[in-house]
MIMARZA-624734 format. One record per residue (C-alpha): x, y, z; residue in one letter; residue number from 1. Coordinates in steps of 0.1 Angstrom, whole numbers, plus 2048, in hexadecimal, padded with zeros to 3 digits. Layout:
// MIMARZA-624734
{X=X; Y=Y; Z=Z; resn=A; resi=NUM};
...
***
This chain:
// MIMARZA-624734
{X=6D5; Y=DFA; Z=430; resn=M; resi=1};
{X=6F3; Y=DE3; Z=427; resn=D; resi=2};
{X=6E6; Y=DCA; Z=432; resn=D; resi=3};
{X=6BE; Y=DC8; Z=426; resn=I; resi=4};
{X=6AB; Y=DA5; Z=42E; resn=P; resi=5};
{X=6B0; Y=D8D; Z=415; resn=K; resi=6};
{X=686; Y=D8C; Z=416; resn=D; resi=7};
{X=684; Y=DAF; Z=40D; resn=K; resi=8};
{X=69C; Y=DA9; Z=3ED; resn=L; resi=9};
{X=68E; Y=DA6; Z=3CC; resn=T; resi=10};
{X=699; Y=D9C; Z=3A9; resn=G; resi=11};
{X=6BC; Y=DA7; Z=3A5; resn=A; resi=12};
{X=6C1; Y=DAA; Z=3CB; resn=L; resi=13};
{X=6BB; Y=D89; Z=3D3; resn=R; resi=14};
{X=6D7; Y=D78; Z=3C2; resn=R; resi=15};
{X=6F3; Y=D69; Z=3D1; resn=G; resi=16};
{X=715; Y=D70; Z=3D5; resn=A; resi=17};
{X=728; Y=D85; Z=3B7; resn=V; resi=18};
{X=748; Y=D70; Z=3AE; resn=K; resi=19};
{X=768; Y=D82; Z=3B5; resn=K; resi=20};
{X=75C; Y=DA8; Z=3B1; resn=H; resi=21};
{X=76F; Y=DBE; Z=3B3; resn=V; resi=22};
{X=756; Y=DDE; Z=3C2; resn=A; resi=23};
{X=764; Y=DF8; Z=3AF; resn=A; resi=24};
{X=749; Y=E16; Z=3A1; resn=I; resi=25};
{X=758; Y=E36; Z=3A1; resn=H; resi=26};
{X=742; Y=E5A; Z=3A1; resn=V; resi=27};
{X=74D; Y=E77; Z=39E; resn=S; resi=28};
{X=758; Y=E87; Z=3BD; resn=G; resi=29};
{X=752; Y=EAE; Z=3AA; resn=K; resi=30};
{X=72C; Y=EA9; Z=3B9; resn=L; resi=31};
{X=725; Y=EC0; Z=3D5; resn=T; resi=32};
{X=718; Y=EB5; Z=3F4; resn=L; resi=33};
{X=6F6; Y=EB9; Z=3EE; resn=L; resi=34};
{X=6F6; Y=EA8; Z=3CB; resn=Q; resi=35};
{X=709; Y=E90; Z=3DF; resn=R; resi=36};
{X=6EC; Y=E8C; Z=3FA; resn=K; resi=37};
{X=6CF; Y=E8B; Z=3D8; resn=L; resi=38};
{X=6E3; Y=E70; Z=3C7; resn=S; resi=39};
{X=6E1; Y=E57; Z=3E8; resn=N; resi=40};
{X=6BB; Y=E65; Z=3F0; resn=V; resi=41};
{X=6B1; Y=E5C; Z=3CA; resn=L; resi=42};
{X=6C3; Y=E3C; Z=3CA; resn=L; resi=43};
{X=6AD; Y=E2D; Z=3EA; resn=L; resi=44};
{X=68F; Y=E3A; Z=3DD; resn=N; resi=45};
{X=697; Y=E20; Z=3BC; resn=A; resi=46};
{X=6AC; Y=E05; Z=3CB; resn=Y; resi=47};
{X=691; Y=DED; Z=3D0; resn=D; resi=48};
{X=68C; Y=DE8; Z=3AE; resn=T; resi=49};
{X=6A2; Y=DFB; Z=39E; resn=I; resi=50};
{X=6AE; Y=DDD; Z=37E; resn=T; resi=51};
{X=686; Y=DD5; Z=37D; resn=Q; resi=52};
{X=67A; Y=DFD; Z=378; resn=Q; resi=53};
{X=680; Y=E15; Z=355; resn=A; resi=54};
{X=67D; Y=E36; Z=370; resn=S; resi=55};
{X=673; Y=E40; Z=38F; resn=F; resi=56};
{X=664; Y=E5C; Z=3A8; resn=Q; resi=57};
{X=661; Y=E6D; Z=3BF; resn=M; resi=58};
{X=651; Y=E91; Z=3CD; resn=D; resi=59};
{X=667; Y=EAE; Z=3C8; resn=A; resi=60};
{X=662; Y=EBD; Z=3E3; resn=R; resi=61};
{X=666; Y=E9D; Z=3FF; resn=T; resi=62};
{X=689; Y=E9A; Z=3E8; resn=L; resi=63};
{X=68F; Y=EBB; Z=3E9; resn=C; resi=64};
{X=68B; Y=EBC; Z=416; resn=M; resi=65};
{X=69E; Y=E9E; Z=41C; resn=M; resi=66};
{X=6BB; Y=EAD; Z=408; resn=V; resi=67};
{X=6BB; Y=EC7; Z=416; resn=G; resi=68};
{X=6AB; Y=EE5; Z=3FF; resn=Y; resi=69};
{X=68E; Y=EFA; Z=404; resn=N; resi=70};
{X=673; Y=EE6; Z=3FF; resn=S; resi=71};
{X=666; Y=F01; Z=3E1; resn=N; resi=72};
{X=690; Y=F02; Z=3D4; resn=D; resi=73};
{X=68D; Y=EF3; Z=3B6; resn=F; resi=74};
{X=69D; Y=F03; Z=3A3; resn=D; resi=75};
{X=6BC; Y=EF6; Z=3B7; resn=S; resi=76};
{X=6AC; Y=ED3; Z=3B4; resn=L; resi=77};
{X=6AC; Y=ED5; Z=38F; resn=K; resi=78};
{X=6D2; Y=EE4; Z=38C; resn=Q; resi=79};
{X=6DF; Y=EC9; Z=3AA; resn=S; resi=80};
{X=6CA; Y=EAD; Z=38C; resn=L; resi=81};
{X=6DC; Y=EBA; Z=372; resn=R; resi=82};
{X=6F7; Y=EB4; Z=382; resn=G; resi=83};
{X=6F6; Y=E90; Z=387; resn=L; resi=84};
{X=6EE; Y=E8A; Z=36A; resn=A; resi=85};
{X=70E; Y=E99; Z=35A; resn=E; resi=86};
{X=71E; Y=E86; Z=373; resn=T; resi=87};
{X=733; Y=E67; Z=365; resn=V; resi=88};
{X=732; Y=E4A; Z=379; resn=A; resi=89};
{X=74E; Y=E2C; Z=36F; resn=E; resi=90};
{X=752; Y=E0A; Z=379; resn=W; resi=91};
{X=76E; Y=DEF; Z=376; resn=D; resi=92};
{X=76F; Y=DCE; Z=385; resn=M; resi=93};
{X=768; Y=DAD; Z=37B; resn=L; resi=94};
{X=747; Y=D98; Z=375; resn=D; resi=95};
{X=735; Y=D7E; Z=37E; resn=E; resi=96};
{X=74B; Y=D62; Z=364; resn=S; resi=97};
{X=76C; Y=D7A; Z=371; resn=G; resi=98};
{X=76F; Y=D8E; Z=350; resn=K; resi=99};
{X=77A; Y=DB0; Z=357; resn=Q; resi=100};
{X=75F; Y=DCA; Z=351; resn=E; resi=101};
{X=763; Y=DEE; Z=34B; resn=W; resi=102};
{X=745; Y=E09; Z=345; resn=G; resi=103};
{X=740; Y=E33; Z=34A; resn=V; resi=104};
{X=71A; Y=E3B; Z=348; resn=S; resi=105};
{X=708; Y=E5E; Z=357; resn=S; resi=106};
{X=700; Y=E5C; Z=377; resn=L; resi=107};
{X=6DA; Y=E67; Z=36A; resn=L; resi=108};
{X=6CE; Y=E5B; Z=34E; resn=S; resi=109};
{X=6B0; Y=E70; Z=350; resn=Y; resi=110};
{X=6A2; Y=E89; Z=36B; resn=A; resi=111};
{X=684; Y=E9D; Z=360; resn=K; resi=112};
{X=66B; Y=EB5; Z=37A; resn=L; resi=113};
{X=643; Y=EB3; Z=371; resn=K; resi=114};
{X=628; Y=EBF; Z=388; resn=D; resi=115};
{X=639; Y=EBE; Z=3AA; resn=G; resi=116};
{X=64D; Y=E95; Z=3A4; resn=V; resi=117};
{X=66A; Y=E8E; Z=397; resn=C; resi=118};
{X=670; Y=E74; Z=381; resn=E; resi=119};
{X=695; Y=E67; Z=37F; resn=Y; resi=120};
{X=6A7; Y=E47; Z=368; resn=A; resi=121};
{X=6C5; Y=E35; Z=369; resn=Y; resi=122};
{X=6D8; Y=E28; Z=34D; resn=S; resi=123};
{X=6CD; Y=DFC; Z=34F; resn=P; resi=124};
{X=6F5; Y=DF6; Z=34F; resn=A; resi=125};
{X=6F9; Y=E07; Z=36F; resn=L; resi=126};
{X=6D9; Y=E02; Z=380; resn=A; resi=127};
{X=6E7; Y=DDE; Z=37F; resn=E; resi=128};
{X=707; Y=DE8; Z=391; resn=K; resi=129};
{X=6F6; Y=DFF; Z=3AD; resn=L; resi=130};
{X=6DE; Y=DE6; Z=3B2; resn=S; resi=131};
{X=6F7; Y=DCA; Z=3BF; resn=D; resi=132};
{X=702; Y=DCF; Z=3E8; resn=P; resi=133};
{X=721; Y=DC0; Z=3DE; resn=K; resi=134};
{X=72E; Y=DD9; Z=3C3; resn=V; resi=135};
{X=719; Y=DFB; Z=3D2; resn=F; resi=136};
{X=710; Y=E02; Z=3F6; resn=A; resi=137};
{X=6F2; Y=E15; Z=3FE; resn=L; resi=138};
{X=6FE; Y=E30; Z=412; resn=I; resi=139};
{X=6E7; Y=E39; Z=437; resn=N; resi=140};
{X=6D2; Y=E56; Z=431; resn=L; resi=141};
{X=6D3; Y=E5C; Z=456; resn=N; resi=142};
{X=6FD; Y=E58; Z=453; resn=I; resi=143};
{X=6FB; Y=E71; Z=438; resn=Q; resi=144};
{X=6E6; Y=E8B; Z=446; resn=R; resi=145};
{X=707; Y=E94; Z=45D; resn=R; resi=146};
{X=71B; Y=E9B; Z=443; resn=F; resi=147};
{X=724; Y=EBD; Z=43E; resn=T; resi=148};
{X=741; Y=EBB; Z=427; resn=S; resi=149};
{X=743; Y=EB0; Z=404; resn=G; resi=150};
{X=762; Y=EA0; Z=400; resn=H; resi=151};
{X=758; Y=E8A; Z=427; resn=A; resi=152};
{X=73C; Y=E7C; Z=413; resn=L; resi=153};
{X=74D; Y=E70; Z=3F6; resn=A; resi=154};
{X=76D; Y=E62; Z=40A; resn=L; resi=155};
{X=752; Y=E53; Z=424; resn=Y; resi=156};
{X=73B; Y=E45; Z=401; resn=E; resi=157};
{X=759; Y=E35; Z=3F3; resn=N; resi=158};
{X=76A; Y=E22; Z=412; resn=C; resi=159};
{X=745; Y=E16; Z=41F; resn=Y; resi=160};
{X=746; Y=E03; Z=403; resn=R; resi=161};
{X=762; Y=DEC; Z=40E; resn=F; resi=162};
{X=758; Y=DF1; Z=439; resn=H; resi=163};
{X=753; Y=DC6; Z=431; resn=R; resi=164};
{X=772; Y=DBB; Z=425; resn=T; resi=165};
{X=789; Y=DDA; Z=43A; resn=G; resi=166};
{X=79B; Y=DEE; Z=424; resn=S; resi=167};
{X=793; Y=E02; Z=406; resn=T; resi=168};
{X=7B1; Y=DF3; Z=3EF; resn=G; resi=169};
{X=7CB; Y=E07; Z=3E5; resn=W; resi=170};
{X=7BC; Y=E27; Z=3D0; resn=W; resi=171};
{X=7DF; Y=E36; Z=3B6; resn=S; resi=172};
{X=7DC; Y=E5E; Z=3C0; resn=L; resi=173};
{X=7C9; Y=E63; Z=39C; resn=E; resi=174};
{X=7AE; Y=E53; Z=3A4; resn=T; resi=175};
{X=7AC; Y=E5D; Z=3C9; resn=F; resi=176};
{X=7A8; Y=E80; Z=3BD; resn=R; resi=177};
{X=793; Y=E7B; Z=3A1; resn=R; resi=178};
{X=77A; Y=E6A; Z=3BD; resn=L; resi=179};
{X=77C; Y=E8B; Z=3D2; resn=M; resi=180};
{X=775; Y=E9F; Z=3B4; resn=G; resi=181};
{X=797; Y=EB2; Z=3B3; resn=V; resi=182};
{X=7A6; Y=E9F; Z=39A; resn=D; resi=183};
{X=7B2; Y=EB9; Z=384; resn=G; resi=184};
{X=7BF; Y=ED4; Z=39B; resn=S; resi=185};
{X=7E1; Y=EDB; Z=39B; resn=A; resi=186};
{X=7E3; Y=EE7; Z=3BE; resn=Y; resi=187};
{X=7DA; Y=EBE; Z=3CB; resn=Y; resi=188};
{X=7F4; Y=EB0; Z=3B4; resn=E; resi=189};
{X=80A; Y=EB8; Z=3D3; resn=S; resi=190};
{X=7FE; Y=E9C; Z=3ED; resn=Y; resi=191};
{X=806; Y=EAD; Z=40A; resn=K; resi=192};
{X=7EA; Y=ECB; Z=3FF; resn=H; resi=193};
{X=7D3; Y=EAC; Z=3F6; resn=L; resi=194};
{X=7DA; Y=E9C; Z=41C; resn=N; resi=195};
{X=7D8; Y=EBB; Z=42D; resn=A; resi=196};
{X=7B7; Y=ECD; Z=41D; resn=K; resi=197};
{X=7A9; Y=EAA; Z=413; resn=I; resi=198};
{X=7B0; Y=E8F; Z=420; resn=I; resi=199};
{X=7B8; Y=E98; Z=446; resn=K; resi=200};
{X=798; Y=EAB; Z=446; resn=P; resi=201};
{X=77B; Y=E8F; Z=437; resn=A; resi=202};
{X=78F; Y=E78; Z=44A; resn=V; resi=203};
{X=787; Y=E84; Z=46B; resn=K; resi=204};
{X=764; Y=E8F; Z=460; resn=E; resi=205};
{X=760; Y=E6B; Z=458; resn=V; resi=206};
{X=768; Y=E5F; Z=472; resn=N; resi=207};
{X=755; Y=E74; Z=48E; resn=K; resi=208};
{X=733; Y=E76; Z=47A; resn=T; resi=209};
{X=733; Y=E52; Z=46E; resn=S; resi=210};
{X=730; Y=E30; Z=474; resn=N; resi=211};
{X=750; Y=E22; Z=468; resn=I; resi=212};
{X=772; Y=E30; Z=470; resn=V; resi=213};
{X=78E; Y=E32; Z=455; resn=I; resi=214};
{X=7B1; Y=E38; Z=45C; resn=T; resi=215};
{X=7CA; Y=E3E; Z=438; resn=P; resi=216};
{X=7EB; Y=E2E; Z=42F; resn=E; resi=217};
{X=800; Y=E3B; Z=411; resn=V; resi=218};
{X=818; Y=E28; Z=3FB; resn=R; resi=219};
{X=834; Y=E38; Z=3EE; resn=K; resi=220};
{X=851; Y=E36; Z=3CF; resn=R; resi=221};
{X=86C; Y=E44; Z=3E0; resn=G; resi=222};
{X=85E; Y=E62; Z=3F4; resn=R; resi=223};
{X=840; Y=E68; Z=3DE; resn=A; resi=224};
{X=822; Y=E5D; Z=3EB; resn=V; resi=225};
{X=80F; Y=E47; Z=3C6; resn=T; resi=226};
{X=7F3; Y=E37; Z=3DC; resn=D; resi=227};
{X=7D7; Y=E34; Z=3F7; resn=I; resi=228};
{X=7C4; Y=E21; Z=408; resn=R; resi=229};
{X=7AE; Y=E1F; Z=423; resn=F; resi=230};
{X=7AB; Y=E05; Z=440; resn=A; resi=231};
{X=787; Y=E06; Z=44D; resn=I; resi=232};
{X=778; Y=DFC; Z=46D; resn=N; resi=233};
{X=751; Y=DFE; Z=483; resn=S; resi=234};
{X=750; Y=E1F; Z=492; resn=N; resi=235};
{X=741; Y=E0B; Z=4B7; resn=P; resi=236};
{X=733; Y=E2B; Z=4BF; resn=Q; resi=237};
{X=71D; Y=E3A; Z=4A1; resn=L; resi=238};
{X=712; Y=E18; Z=49D; resn=A; resi=239};
{X=6F2; Y=E23; Z=4A5; resn=I; resi=240};
{X=6F4; Y=E38; Z=484; resn=L; resi=241};
{X=6F4; Y=E0E; Z=46F; resn=D; resi=242};
{X=6D1; Y=E0C; Z=45D; resn=L; resi=243};
{X=6C1; Y=DF1; Z=471; resn=D; resi=244};
{X=6AD; Y=E11; Z=47B; resn=D; resi=245};
{X=6A0; Y=DFC; Z=497; resn=G; resi=246};
{X=6B6; Y=E13; Z=4AC; resn=E; resi=247};
{X=6A7; Y=E32; Z=498; resn=G; resi=248};
{X=689; Y=E23; Z=4A3; resn=M; resi=249};
{X=68B; Y=E23; Z=4CB; resn=R; resi=250};
{X=68E; Y=E4E; Z=4CD; resn=K; resi=251};
{X=66D; Y=E48; Z=4BE; resn=A; resi=252};
{X=653; Y=E59; Z=4D9; resn=P; resi=253};
{X=63C; Y=E3D; Z=4CE; resn=V; resi=254};
{X=656; Y=E23; Z=4D8; resn=Y; resi=255};
{X=655; Y=E2B; Z=4FD; resn=D; resi=256};
{X=62B; Y=E28; Z=4F7; resn=R; resi=257};
{X=630; Y=E06; Z=4EF; resn=L; resi=258};
{X=64A; Y=DFB; Z=505; resn=L; resi=259};
{X=637; Y=E05; Z=51E; resn=A; resi=260};
{X=612; Y=DF4; Z=50F; resn=L; resi=261};
{X=62A; Y=DD2; Z=519; resn=G; resi=262};
{X=637; Y=DD5; Z=4F2; resn=V; resi=263};
{X=659; Y=DC0; Z=4EC; resn=S; resi=264};
{X=670; Y=DD5; Z=4DC; resn=D; resi=265};
{X=675; Y=DBD; Z=4C1; resn=R; resi=266};
{X=64F; Y=DBF; Z=4BA; resn=L; resi=267};
{X=64E; Y=DE9; Z=4C2; resn=A; resi=268};
{X=669; Y=DEA; Z=4A3; resn=R; resi=269};
{X=659; Y=DD7; Z=48E; resn=Q; resi=270};
{X=63A; Y=DE6; Z=48D; resn=W; resi=271};
{X=64D; Y=E0D; Z=489; resn=L; resi=272};
{X=659; Y=DFD; Z=469; resn=A; resi=273};
{X=63A; Y=DEC; Z=45F; resn=E; resi=274};
{X=61F; Y=E0A; Z=460; resn=H; resi=275};
{X=631; Y=E28; Z=468; resn=G; resi=276};
{X=62E; Y=E3D; Z=489; resn=E; resi=277};
{X=615; Y=E51; Z=482; resn=D; resi=278};
{X=5FD; Y=E33; Z=479; resn=V; resi=279};
{X=60B; Y=E1E; Z=499; resn=V; resi=280};
{X=604; Y=E3E; Z=4AD; resn=L; resi=281};
{X=5DC; Y=E42; Z=49C; resn=G; resi=282};
{X=5DA; Y=E21; Z=4A9; resn=K; resi=283};
{X=5E2; Y=E27; Z=4CA; resn=L; resi=284};
{X=5D2; Y=E46; Z=4CE; resn=T; resi=285};
{X=5AD; Y=E2F; Z=4BD; resn=Y; resi=286};
{X=5B5; Y=E17; Z=4DB; resn=M; resi=287};
{X=5B7; Y=E33; Z=4F6; resn=A; resi=288};
{X=593; Y=E3A; Z=4EE; resn=G; resi=289};
{X=586; Y=E17; Z=4F6; resn=Q; resi=290};
{X=58B; Y=E1C; Z=51A; resn=G; resi=291};
{X=599; Y=DFC; Z=52E; resn=D; resi=292};
{X=5AA; Y=DE5; Z=519; resn=V; resi=293};
{X=5B2; Y=DC4; Z=52C; resn=R; resi=294};
{X=5CF; Y=DBF; Z=50E; resn=S; resi=295};
{X=5DF; Y=DDB; Z=4FF; resn=P; resi=296};
{X=5FE; Y=DC9; Z=4F0; resn=A; resi=297};
{X=5E5; Y=DAC; Z=4DC; resn=R; resi=298};
{X=5C7; Y=DCC; Z=4D1; resn=Y; resi=299};
{X=5DE; Y=DE1; Z=4C6; resn=L; resi=300};
{X=5F2; Y=DC7; Z=4B3; resn=A; resi=301};
{X=5CB; Y=DBD; Z=4AB; resn=A; resi=302};
{X=5C4; Y=DE8; Z=4A2; resn=A; resi=303};
{X=5E1; Y=DE3; Z=48C; resn=L; resi=304};
{X=5DE; Y=DC1; Z=477; resn=R; resi=305};
{X=5B6; Y=DCD; Z=46F; resn=D; resi=306};
{X=5B9; Y=DF4; Z=46B; resn=D; resi=307};
{X=5A2; Y=DFC; Z=489; resn=F; resi=308};
{X=594; Y=E1A; Z=481; resn=K; resi=309};
{X=57E; Y=E33; Z=498; resn=P; resi=310};
{X=55E; Y=E31; Z=494; resn=E; resi=311};
{X=54D; Y=E56; Z=491; resn=V; resi=312};
{X=52E; Y=E60; Z=48F; resn=A; resi=313};
{X=524; Y=E7C; Z=4A2; resn=V; resi=314};
{X=51F; Y=EA1; Z=48B; resn=T; resi=315};
{X=52C; Y=EA4; Z=466; resn=A; resi=316};
{X=54E; Y=EBE; Z=46E; resn=P; resi=317};
{X=559; Y=EA4; Z=486; resn=L; resi=318};
{X=553; Y=E81; Z=46C; resn=V; resi=319};
{X=568; Y=E9A; Z=452; resn=G; resi=320};
{X=581; Y=EA1; Z=469; resn=R; resi=321};
{X=581; Y=E7D; Z=474; resn=A; resi=322};
{X=582; Y=E70; Z=451; resn=A; resi=323};
{X=5A1; Y=E8E; Z=449; resn=K; resi=324};
{X=5B6; Y=E80; Z=464; resn=L; resi=325};
{X=5B1; Y=E55; Z=459; resn=Q; resi=326};
{X=5B8; Y=E68; Z=439; resn=R; resi=327};
{X=5D7; Y=E78; Z=447; resn=V; resi=328};
{X=5E3; Y=E52; Z=458; resn=R; resi=329};
{X=5DD; Y=E40; Z=435; resn=D; resi=330};
{X=5F3; Y=E59; Z=41E; resn=L; resi=331};
{X=60D; Y=E5A; Z=439; resn=A; resi=332};
{X=610; Y=E36; Z=43A; resn=A; resi=333};
{X=611; Y=E2F; Z=411; resn=A; resi=334};
{X=632; Y=E48; Z=412; resn=R; resi=335};
{X=656; Y=E33; Z=416; resn=T; resi=336};
{X=665; Y=E36; Z=436; resn=P; resi=337};
{X=67B; Y=E50; Z=426; resn=T; resi=338};
{X=65F; Y=E65; Z=419; resn=Q; resi=339};
{X=64D; Y=E5F; Z=43A; resn=R; resi=340};
{X=66B; Y=E75; Z=44E; resn=D; resi=341};
{X=66D; Y=E8D; Z=435; resn=A; resi=342};
{X=648; Y=E96; Z=435; resn=D; resi=343};
{X=647; Y=E9C; Z=45A; resn=K; resi=344};
{X=667; Y=EB1; Z=456; resn=R; resi=345};
{X=65F; Y=EC5; Z=440; resn=L; resi=346};
{X=63A; Y=ECC; Z=44F; resn=F; resi=347};
{X=64D; Y=ED3; Z=476; resn=A; resi=348};
{X=65F; Y=EED; Z=467; resn=S; resi=349};
{X=642; Y=F01; Z=45A; resn=T; resi=350};
{X=633; Y=F00; Z=47E; resn=I; resi=351};
{X=639; Y=F20; Z=490; resn=E; resi=352};
{X=62C; Y=F1B; Z=4B2; resn=A; resi=353};
{X=642; Y=F08; Z=4C9; resn=S; resi=354};
{X=61F; Y=EFA; Z=4D9; resn=G; resi=355};
{X=615; Y=EEA; Z=4BA; resn=A; resi=356};
{X=636; Y=EE2; Z=4B0; resn=R; resi=357};
{X=634; Y=ECE; Z=4D4; resn=D; resi=358};
{X=614; Y=EBD; Z=4CF; resn=D; resi=359};
{X=61C; Y=EB3; Z=4A4; resn=F; resi=360};
{X=63D; Y=EA3; Z=4BA; resn=D; resi=361};
{X=62A; Y=E8F; Z=4D2; resn=R; resi=362};
{X=60A; Y=E89; Z=4B5; resn=H; resi=363};
{X=61D; Y=E8A; Z=493; resn=G; resi=364};
{X=5F9; Y=E88; Z=479; resn=W; resi=365};
{X=5E1; Y=E88; Z=493; resn=M; resi=366};
{X=5E8; Y=EA8; Z=4AA; resn=S; resi=367};
{X=5CB; Y=EBC; Z=4B1; resn=G; resi=368};
{X=5E0; Y=ED7; Z=4AE; resn=L; resi=369};
{X=5E5; Y=EDA; Z=48C; resn=N; resi=370};
{X=5CF; Y=EC5; Z=47B; resn=S; resi=371};
{X=5C3; Y=EE3; Z=466; resn=E; resi=372};
{X=5E7; Y=EEB; Z=458; resn=A; resi=373};
{X=5EE; Y=EC2; Z=459; resn=I; resi=374};
{X=5D0; Y=EBE; Z=441; resn=F; resi=375};
{X=5D9; Y=ED8; Z=42B; resn=A; resi=376};
{X=602; Y=ECF; Z=428; resn=F; resi=377};
{X=5F0; Y=EAD; Z=41B; resn=W; resi=378};
{X=5DC; Y=EBC; Z=402; resn=A; resi=379};
{X=5F8; Y=ED2; Z=3F4; resn=D; resi=380};
{X=60D; Y=EB3; Z=3F3; resn=L; resi=381};
{X=5F6; Y=E9D; Z=3E6; resn=I; resi=382};
{X=5DA; Y=EAE; Z=3CD; resn=P; resi=383};
{X=5B6; Y=E9E; Z=3DB; resn=G; resi=384};
{X=5C1; Y=E88; Z=3F3; resn=A; resi=385};
{X=5A2; Y=E94; Z=403; resn=F; resi=386};
{X=58A; Y=E92; Z=3E7; resn=D; resi=387};
{X=56A; Y=E7F; Z=3F0; resn=G; resi=388};
{X=56E; Y=E8C; Z=416; resn=I; resi=389};
{X=56C; Y=EB1; Z=415; resn=D; resi=390};
{X=54D; Y=EAE; Z=3FC; resn=A; resi=391};
***
């Protein structure tokens, strides 16, 4: 997510290099692990238009699922949103003209839940800083999910911003304690305790869990440690987690089916990125019903480009079911990639029978064994989803 293609960027994200930026947005480390994950998901959802919109919306159930809450646990979601609104983000950096700029803002200017939708906003000043990838790096949600410690995730976030330069630069221990959320604790005034309970465990988890390897270095005055920095290198064993999500796409069952048809690796990943796994699978299913196809890859390309759809005209129930399946395909395709992933995981968590789970794993939203439950799921997720079809 750090290397977003230029043609995918809009507005402020397309501007050139920022002169002499010293990346120094500090977010209080006193967030819980789930609050920190929530903050990252909200930022990802808003990122493409963060300087162009006054507020943003996200399906609350999807949001809960993505950060590890029960999908209906709105009380915990409210508590975490309140925590983000009460959390301070502070920056101290050189602006484009080389002048020093200090600022402070709440992490969210407001958040509200209404009709199953979470609406939230950032202050304009903070949004400007968050929009610039040279100042603030987005965190890969695939990596974020693997963290079990809030201190480790906080350390990862604050180191990953500097992964291109190879070092965080020196932080005073006072600043480091604040980033880890242990400032104000007399126990952690001792570097011995800070190192044993915070630094060593966090470094171990970052190096085991993420796409970077960090090494702490300290600076002393006499025998007392006064500053700390972290050398940063890529973790080749976990580079697969970098948000080129091409690697993630290669693990999808539908990817192997595409390659078996003679579709190239690049084109298979492009189709999955553009249309989503469920839409591609739907077109494969449609093509399978057309008998022998002379050039499957070319036919599938046309089916995706021109949105080939089945012509079902047998009985009213079959027509209604086919129309509902097509509506499900359309609804899934309209969701963002992160929402699609969360939707599938949320539905999969409700399937109890192993045969039904296997069928959903193979066919996704086109799963025949789960069709009625799928229709009910989407009707609940998006009220009115099948209006006109049921009638």
